[in-house]
C-alpha positions in Angstrom: -51.9 -4.0 7.5 -52.4 -3.1 3.9 -50.2 -4.9 1.3 -47.7 -2.7 -0.3 -48.2 -2.3 -4.0 -45.3 -3.5 -6.1 -45.5 -1.7 -9.4 -43.1 -0.4 -12.0 -42.8 2.8 -9.9 -41.0 0.8 -7.3 -38.2 -0.2 -9.6 -35.7 2.5 -9.7 -32.7 2.6 -12.0 -29.8 4.6 -10.5 -27.9 6.8 -12.9 -24.1 6.3 -13.2 -23.1 8.9 -10.6 -25.7 7.8 -8.1 -24.5 4.2 -8.4 -20.8 5.2 -7.9 -21.6 7.4 -4.9 -23.8 4.7 -3.3 -21.3 1.9 -3.9 -17.9 3.6 -4.0 -16.1 0.5 -2.8 -17.0 -1.3 -6.0 -15.0 1.2 -8.0 -12.2 2.3 -5.8 -11.8 -0.4 -3.1 -11.9 1.0 0.4 -12.5 4.6 1.3 -10.0 5.4 4.1 -8.5 8.8 5.0 -5.1 8.5 3.2 -3.2 6.8 6.0 -3.0 3.5 3.9 -1.5 3.2 0.4 -4.7 1.4 -0.9 -7.1 4.2 0.3 -9.5 5.6 -2.2 -8.0 9.0 -2.6 -4.9 7.5 -4.1 -7.0 5.4 -6.5 -8.7 8.6 -7.7 -5.3 10.2 -8.4 -4.1 7.0 -10.1 -7.2 6.8 -12.4 -6.5 10.4 -13.7 -2.7 9.7 -14.1 -3.4 6.4 -16.0 -5.0 8.4 -18.8 -1.9 10.6 -19.0 0.3 7.5 -19.1 -1.7 6.0 -21.9 -1.0 9.3 -23.9 2.8 8.9 -23.2 2.6 5.2 -24.3 1.0 6.3 -27.6 4.0 8.7 -28.1 2.2 11.9 -27.1 3.6 14.1 -24.2 6.8 13.3 -22.3 5.9 15.2 -19.1 3.1 15.0 -16.6 2.7 17.8 -13.9 1.0 17.0 -10.6 0.2 19.4 -7.9 -1.4 18.4 -4.6 -2.0 21.2 -2.1 -4.2 20.6 1.0 -7.2 18.9 -0.5 -6.9 20.0 -4.2 -5.3 17.8 -6.9 -4.2 19.1 -10.3 -2.9 16.8 -13.1 -1.8 18.2 -16.4 -0.4 16.2 -19.4 0.9 17.3 -22.8 -0.7 14.5 -24.8 -3.1 14.9 -27.7 -5.9 16.4 -25.6 -9.5 15.0 -25.4 -11.4 15.6 -28.7 -13.2 18.9 -27.9 -16.6 17.6 -28.8 -16.3 14.8 -26.3 -14.8 16.6 -23.2 -18.1 16.2 -21.2 -18.9 12.7 -22.4 -15.5 11.2 -21.6 -15.7 12.1 -17.9 -19.5 11.6 -17.4 -20.9 8.9 -19.7 -20.3 5.3 -18.9 -18.8 3.2 -21.7 -17.4 6.3 -23.4 -13.7 6.5 -24.1 -11.0 6.0 -26.7 -10.0 2.6 -25.4 -12.8 0.6 -26.9 -10.9 0.9 -30.2 -8.4 -1.8 -29.5 -5.9 -0.6 -32.2 -5.2 2.7 -30.3 -4.8 1.2 -26.9 -3.6 -2.4 -27.3 -2.2 -2.8 -23.8 -3.5 0.0 -21.6 -4.8 -0.5 -18.1 -8.0 1.6 -17.9 -9.9 -0.6 -20.3 -13.4 -0.2 -18.7 -13.7 3.5 -19.2 -14.9 3.9 -15.6 -11.8 5.6 -14.1 -12.4 9.4 -14.6 -16.1 9.0 -14.2 -15.6 7.6 -10.7 -13.3 10.4 -9.9 -15.9 12.9 -11.1 -18.7 11.3 -9.2 -16.7 11.1 -6.0 -15.4 14.7 -6.1 -17.1 17.8 -4.6 -15.5 19.8 -7.5 -14.2 18.4 -10.7 -12.9 20.3 -13.7 -11.6 19.0 -17.0 -9.9 21.1 -19.7 -8.6 20.0 -23.1 -6.4 22.0 -25.5 -5.8 20.8 -29.1 -5.4 22.5 -32.5 -5.0 25.9 -30.7 -8.5 25.6 -29.2 -9.7 24.8 -25.7 -12.8 23.7 -24.0 -13.5 23.0 -20.3 -16.3 21.7 -18.1 -17.0 21.7 -14.4 -18.9 19.3 -12.2 -20.0 18.8 -8.6 -20.6 15.3 -7.4 -20.8 14.2 -11.0 -23.4 16.9 -12.0 -22.4 19.2 -14.8 -22.3 22.8 -13.5 -20.5 24.6 -16.3 -19.9 23.7 -19.9 -17.8 26.3 -21.8 -17.8 27.0 -25.5 -14.8 26.2 -27.7 -12.4 29.1 -27.5 -9.1 30.0 -29.2 -6.0 29.2 -27.0 -2.3 29.8 -27.1 -1.6 27.0 -24.5 0.2 23.8 -25.3 -2.0 20.9 -26.2 -3.0 18.3 -23.6 -5.5 17.7 -20.8 -5.7 19.2 -17.3 -7.9 17.8 -14.5 -8.5 19.5 -11.1 -10.5 17.8 -8.4 -11.3 17.8 -4.7 -12.2 14.4 -3.3 -15.7 14.8 -1.6 -15.3 15.2 2.2 -18.7 13.6 2.7 -17.3 10.4 1.4 -13.6 10.6 2.4 -13.6 11.8 6.0 -10.6 13.6 7.5 -8.5 12.7 4.5 -5.0 13.9 3.6 -2.7 12.9 0.8 0.6 11.6 2.2 3.5 12.5 -0.1 5.4 9.3 0.7 2.6 7.2 -0.9 2.1 9.5 -3.8 5.9 9.5 -4.5 6.1 5.7 -4.4 3.2 5.5 -7.0 5.0 8.1 -9.2 8.3 6.3 -9.0 6.6 3.1 -10.2 5.2 5.0 -13.1 8.6 6.3 -14.3 10.3 2.9 -13.8 7.7 1.4 -16.1 7.9 4.2 -18.6 11.6 5.1 -19.1 11.8 8.5 -20.7 8.8 9.9 -18.9 9.2 12.9 -16.5 6.7 13.4 -13.7 6.9 16.7 -11.9 5.2 16.5 -8.5 5.0 19.7 -6.5 8.3 20.8 -8.2 10.2 17.6 -7.7 11.0 15.6 -10.8 10.9 11.8 -11.2 12.6 10.1 -14.1 14.1 6.7 -14.8 16.5 5.6 -17.5 16.8 1.9 -16.7 13.3 0.8 -15.7 13.1 -2.0 -13.2 16.8 -2.0 -12.6 16.4 1.5 -11.1 13.5 0.3 -9.0 15.6 -2.3 -7.2 18.6 0.0 -6.9 16.5 2.8 -5.5 14.8 0.5 -3.0 18.0 -1.1 -1.7 21.4 0.1 -0.6 24.4 -1.1 -2.7 25.9 -2.7 0.5 22.8 -4.8 1.0 22.9 -6.3 -2.6 24.5 -9.7 -2.8 25.3 -9.1 -6.5 24.5 -6.4 -9.1 21.0 -6.4 -10.4 20.3 -9.0 -13.2 18.2 -7.0 -15.7 16.4 -8.8 -18.5 14.1 -7.4 -21.2 11.9 -8.9 -23.9 9.2 -7.5 -26.1 6.4 -7.6 -23.5 8.3 -8.5 -20.4 11.0 -7.0 -18.1 12.6 -8.6 -15.1 15.1 -7.4 -12.5 16.5 -9.8 -9.8 19.0 -9.6 -6.9 19.3 -11.1 -3.4 19.6 -9.2 -0.2 22.3 -9.9 2.4 20.2 -9.0 5.4 16.5 -9.7 4.5 15.0 -13.1 5.3 11.9 -13.0 3.1 11.1 -12.8 -0.6 10.1 -9.5 -2.1 8.4 -9.0 -5.4 7.3 -5.9 -7.2 4.9 -6.9 -10.0 3.2 -5.0 -12.8 0.8 -5.6 -15.6 0.4 -3.0 -18.3 1.8 -0.4 -15.9 -0.5 -1.4 -13.1 1.2 -2.3 -9.8 -0.3 -5.6 -8.9 0.4 -5.5 -5.1 -1.4 -8.8 -4.6 0.5 -10.6 -7.4 -1.5 -13.0 -9.5 -0.9 -15.4 -12.4 2.2 -13.6 -13.7 3.9 -13.4 -10.3 3.2 -17.1 -9.6 4.6 -18.0 -13.0 7.7 -15.9 -12.3 8.4 -17.5 -8.9 7.9 -21.0 -10.4 10.2 -20.4 -13.5 12.9 -18.9 -11.4 13.1 -22.1 -9.3 13.0 -24.3 -12.4 15.7 -22.4 -14.3 18.1 -22.2 -11.3 17.7 -26.0 -10.6 18.5 -26.8 -14.2 21.4 -24.3 -14.4 23.2 -25.8 -11.4 22.0 -29.4 -12.0 20.8 -29.6 -8.3 17.3 -30.1 -7.0 17.5 -27.3 -4.4 14.4 -26.5 -2.3 12.3 -23.8 -3.8 12.3 -21.8 -0.5 16.1 -21.9 -0.4 16.4 -20.5 -3.9 13.9 -17.7 -3.3 15.0 -16.8 0.2 16.0 -13.1 0.4 15.2 -12.5 -3.2 14.3 -8.9 -4.2 12.9 -8.8 -7.7 10.5 -7.0 -10.1 8.6 -8.2 -13.1 6.5 -6.3 -15.6 4.5 -7.8 -18.4 2.1 -6.4 -21.0 -1.0 -8.4 -21.7 -3.8 -7.8 -24.2 -7.1 -7.1 -22.5 -6.0 -8.2 -19.0 -8.5 -9.7 -16.5 -8.1 -8.5 -12.9 -9.7 -10.0 -9.9 -11.0 -6.7 -8.6 -12.0 -3.3 -9.8 -8.9 -1.8 -8.2 -6.7 -4.1 -10.4 -4.3 -5.3 -7.7 -4.3 -8.9 -8.7 -4.0 -10.4 -12.2 -6.5 -13.2 -13.0 -5.6 -13.6 -16.7 -4.0 -16.8 -17.9 -3.8 -15.7 -21.6 -1.2 -13.2 -23.0 -3.4 -12.3 -26.1 -2.3 -12.0 -29.7 -0.1 -14.8 -31.1 1.4 -15.5 -27.7 0.8 -18.7 -25.5 -0.4 -18.4 -21.9 1.0 -16.0 -19.4 2.7 -18.9 -17.6 4.4 -20.4 -20.7 5.5 -17.0 -21.9 7.2 -16.1 -18.6 8.6 -19.6 -18.3 10.2 -19.5 -21.7 11.6 -16.0 -21.3 13.1 -16.7 -17.8 14.5 -20.1 -18.8 16.4 -18.7 -21.8 17.4 -15.3 -20.6 18.3 -16.0 -17.0 20.2 -19.2 -17.9 22.2 -17.3 -20.6 22.9 -14.5 -18.1 24.3 -16.9 -15.5 26.5 -18.7 -18.0 28.0 -15.4 -19.1 28.3 -13.9 -15.6 30.0 -16.7 -13.6 30.9 -14.5 -10.5 27.2 -13.7 -10.1 26.3 -17.3 -10.6 28.7 -18.4 -7.9 27.5 -15.8 -5.4 23.9 -16.9 -6.1 24.8 -20.6 -5.5 26.6 -19.7 -2.2 23.5 -17.9 -1.1 21.2 -20.9 -1.8 23.5 -23.2 0.1 23.7 -20.9 3.0 19.8 -20.7 3.1 19.8 -24.5 3.0 22.1 -24.7 6.1 20.0 -22.1 8.0 16.8 -23.9 7.2 18.2 -27.2 8.5 19.5 -25.6 11.7 16.1 -24.0 12.2 14.0 -27.0 11.5 14.6 -28.6 15.0 13.8 -25.4 16.8 10.6 -24.8 14.7 9.4 -28.2 15.6 10.0 -27.6 19.3 8.3 -24.2 19.2 5.2 -25.8 17.5 5.0 -28.6 20.0 5.3 -26.2 22.9 2.5 -24.0 21.5 0.3 -27.1 21.0 0.9 -28.4 24.5 0.1 -25.1 26.3 -2.6 -24.1 23.7 -1.0 -20.7 24.0 -2.6 -19.3 20.8 -5.8 -18.6 22.7 -4.0 -17.0 25.6 -2.4 -14.2 23.6 -4.7 -13.7 20.6 -8.4 -12.7 20.7 -9.1 -13.4 17.1 -11.7 -11.9 14.7 -14.0 -13.8 12.3 -12.9 -12.5 8.9 -9.3 -12.4 7.7 -7.4 -10.9 4.9 -7.2 -14.0 2.6 -10.8 -15.2 3.3 -12.6 -14.1 0.2 -11.2 -14.9 -3.3 -12.4 -11.8 -5.2 -12.0 -8.9 -2.8 -9.6 -9.3 0.1 -10.8 -8.1 3.5 -9.0 -4.8 3.6 -10.5 -3.8 7.0 -9.1 -6.8 8.9 -6.9 -5.4 11.7 -4.7 -6.8 14.5 -4.1 -4.5 17.5 -0.9 -5.3 19.4 -1.4 -4.0 22.9 0.6 -3.9 26.1 -0.8 -5.2 29.4 -4.2 -6.4 30.4 -6.0 -3.1 31.0 -5.4 -1.7 27.5 -6.2 -5.0 25.7 -9.3 -5.4 27.9 -10.7 -2.0 26.7 -9.9 -2.8 23.1 -11.3 -6.3 23.3 -14.6 -5.1 24.7 -15.1 -2.3 22.2 -13.7 -3.9 19.0 -15.7 -5.2 16.0 -15.4 -8.9 16.5 -15.8 -9.5 12.7 -12.7 -7.7 11.6 -10.7 -6.6 14.6 -8.4 -8.9 16.6 -6.2 -8.2 19.7 -2.8 -9.6 20.6 -1.7 -8.7 24.1 2.0 -8.5 25.0 3.2 -9.1 28.5 5.7 -6.5 29.5 8.4 -5.4 27.0 9.3 -7.5 24.1 13.0 -8.5 23.5 15.3 -6.2 21.6 15.9 -8.4 18.6 18.5 -6.2 16.9 21.4 -8.3 15.6 19.8 -11.6 16.6 19.2 -14.4 14.1 15.8 -15.8 13.0 16.3 -18.5 15.6 15.1 -16.1 18.3 11.7 -15.8 16.6 11.0 -19.5 17.5 12.8 -19.4 20.9 11.0 -16.4 22.2 7.4 -17.2 23.1 5.9 -13.8 22.3 7.6 -13.5 18.9 6.7 -17.0 18.0 3.1 -16.5 18.8 3.0 -13.1 17.1 4.4 -14.7 13.9 1.9 -17.5 14.2 -1.0 -15.0 14.7 0.0 -13.1 11.6 0.7 -16.3 9.7 3.8 -14.9 7.9 6.3 -17.6 8.7 6.3 -19.0 5.2 5.5 -15.9 3.1 3.7 -12.6 3.2 1.0 -14.0 0.9 -0.7 -15.7 3.8 -0.8 -12.6 6.0 -4.1 -12.7 8.0 -4.6 -9.0 8.7 -4.3 -6.1 6.3 -3.6 -3.6 9.1 -1.3 -4.4 12.0 -1.6 -1.7 14.6 0.7 -1.1 17.5 -1.5 0.3 20.3 0.6 1.4 23.2 0.5 4.3 25.6 2.1 7.5 24.5 4.5 7.6 27.5 8.2 6.6 27.5 7.5 2.9 28.1 4.9 2.8 25.4 7.3 4.5 23.0 10.0 2.0 23.9 7.6 -0.9 23.2 6.8 0.6 19.8 10.5 0.8 18.9 11.1 -2.8 20.0 8.2 -4.0 17.9 9.2 -2.0 14.9 12.7 -3.5 15.3 11.3 -7.0 15.3 9.4 -6.3 12.0 12.4 -4.5 10.4 14.7 -7.3 11.3 12.6 -10.3 10.2 9.6 -9.1 8.2 10.5 -5.8 6.6 7.9 -6.1 3.9 5.3 -5.7 6.6 6.5 -2.1 6.6 7.5 -1.8 2.9 4.0 -2.9 1.8 2.3 -0.5 4.2 0.7 -2.9 6.7 2.2 -1.5 10.0 0.6 1.4 11.8 0.7 3.2 15.2 -2.8 3.8 16.7 -3.3 7.5 17.6 -5.4 7.9 20.8 -6.8 11.1 22.1 -4.9 13.1 24.6 -7.9 15.0 25.9 -11.7 14.7 26.3 -13.5 18.1 26.3 -17.2 18.0 27.1 -20.2 19.9 28.4 -23.7 18.6 29.1 -24.6 18.5 25.4 -21.5 17.4 23.5 -18.2 15.5 23.9 -15.1 16.1 21.7 -12.0 14.0 21.7 -8.8 15.9 21.0 -5.6 14.4 19.6 -3.5 17.6 19.7 -3.2 20.8 21.6 -4.8 22.8 18.8 -7.8 20.5 18.7 -8.1 20.9 22.5 -8.1 24.7 22.2 -10.7 24.6 19.4 -12.9 22.3 21.4 -12.7 24.6 24.5 -13.7 27.5 22.3 -16.6 25.6 20.9 -18.0 24.3 24.2 -17.4 27.4 26.3 -18.1 28.9 28.9 -16.9 26.1 31.2 -16.2 22.7 29.6 -14.9 19.8 31.6 -11.5 18.6 30.5 -9.9 15.2 31.1 -6.4 14.3 30.1 -5.9 10.6 29.2 -2.6 9.3 30.5 -2.8 5.7 29.2 -5.0 3.5 27.1 -6.1 1.6 30.2 -7.8 4.8 31.5 -10.2 4.9 28.5 -13.3 3.0 29.1 -14.5 0.4 26.5 -17.6 2.6 25.8 -15.3 5.4 24.8 -12.7 3.3 23.1 -15.2 2.3 20.5 -15.0 5.8 19.1 -11.2 5.6 18.5 -11.1 2.2 16.7 -14.3 2.6 14.7 -14.8 4.4 11.4 -13.0 7.5 12.8 -9.9 5.5 13.7 -6.7 7.6 13.3 -3.6 5.6 12.2 0.0 6.8 11.6 1.6 4.5 9.0 5.2 3.3 9.8 7.3 4.2 6.8 10.8 3.6 5.7 13.0 6.5 4.6 14.4 5.6 1.2 17.7 7.3 2.0 18.5 5.0 4.8 19.0 1.2 4.6 17.2 -1.0 7.1 20.6 -2.1 8.5 21.7 1.5 9.1 18.4 2.4 10.7 18.5 -0.5 13.1 22.1 0.1 14.0 21.4 3.7 14.7 18.3 3.2 16.9 18.9 -0.2 18.5 22.6 -0.7 18.5 24.9 0.1 21.3 24.3 3.6 22.7 26.4 5.7 20.4 27.4 9.4 20.8 25.6 9.9 17.5 22.3 8.7 18.9 22.7 10.7 22.1 23.3 13.8 20.0 20.2 13.1 17.9 18.1 12.6 21.0 19.3 15.9 22.5 18.7 17.8 19.3 15.3 16.4 18.7 14.0 16.4 22.3 10.7 18.2 22.6 9.7 19.3 26.0 5.9 19.5 26.1 4.6 21.7 28.9 1.3 20.6 30.3 -0.9 23.6 29.8 -4.2 22.1 30.6 -6.5 24.6 32.2 -8.0 22.8 35.1 
């Protein structure tokens, strides 16, 4: 065989848009279809909004308008507008942007100038328009290629920038924007920028008291042990309270307006300084876990030239504050030590409530320690871990730089369903946990039950969330049950378990329901799996004259060869979300408490009778 020539012609340098389109994950994390809050379509939106926020921070433009309809996204700010001569360069040339001049953007997030270029490259249609000094200019692109470049024209419009884009369906398959995720992102923007108004599809978001509003909007007043402690410094803001019902710690952390969902150096420093300050204030060497148990808090800091551990900026790696300040750790430590200590001295009722909570946590921990030990010994003896869990090779916390966002645990009922999933799963990233029968209704029970009940104890161990959410082993926890009455009941019981003991699994967007097809429609040439009646009708139309139709009654009926299609790249997941209007306590009481007339009424009103109209 002739040797292949290796010459200069073989070395090919990708231009900026080709590189982004070939390696989108490097720029926007995972792709996804919009069912998860860290999917790429939300990162695209965020990159465009970040530029508007930077304008607001610079004192230009108090309102941002966002419209999302079907697959189209429009974002309009009333800032200074991109300089007209640079409209094309700013969205299509790497290393072009106003943020390289550190004076103008001391503490902005989008420092690398990649943001809008990535949005442009990953959109089938992208349009940018700038208005300033009564003049306007716009440009249009497709997949990053310039298709239209207007002249500068006179304009009576208000100054600012408007961006319209359609994420490319060749890259983001079957995507749809979920308003709940967009709204959460927008709320965070207004909490971090008091005075800013964001108008999303006609609904206005605004915050006057920053992080204090964040905690109050996320919790019901009844669930707060004491009013929010709200502390502000030059480059730092902190809000703290404790929950009456929640067991775990909950942190909302931000750097330069970026929601660092995976924490980082600032969150670690905050947790540490909290414990130190409280120990010193009460003069008692309380356990760190007792102090932080049930805490709900938020911290936001501003750092010069922050270093993040990934392109999507979800974890802060910086140890330096920048400027004349000491390290991030020292800065946060000094601030919390002085401000929180002063606050507790001035507000003795809150200080007493906090101390009572810590002592109660200490008592509960001691009560639980014997049961925990028993549960662990029992698990070791029977080597039960292997019986329930068929694990995968790669987990969420495995790699330092980029966490494995694809790692998934399927919770299934019975052997037939878990058998199918086990045979067709990807052994690298997908694990299966099989339940035996119906789990216990844990509503109103104490944490003790998690250790006493074998299934719950093993599920907690499989997820590795006993100590904290930081050690969670799977990014996606998927309830995979039949869509019949029993399957629905199991779903409800599992959701109750998570709401009761690990609500952040839901709050942080880790819990999903697996959608499985209701029908298979096929002819000799093609097979289409249908998830709804509409899809079934369309498939029958496409495969006429006489397609063969199968209705799937349960997961166990679907063979492993077929199952692979439903848990692979075309997997369809429904996120389990909390309604901000209803506290967890109210929600559990309504669905899982004693059978109330209210609930019966609700069920009757919402009962849908589906007539089986399958044409045999």
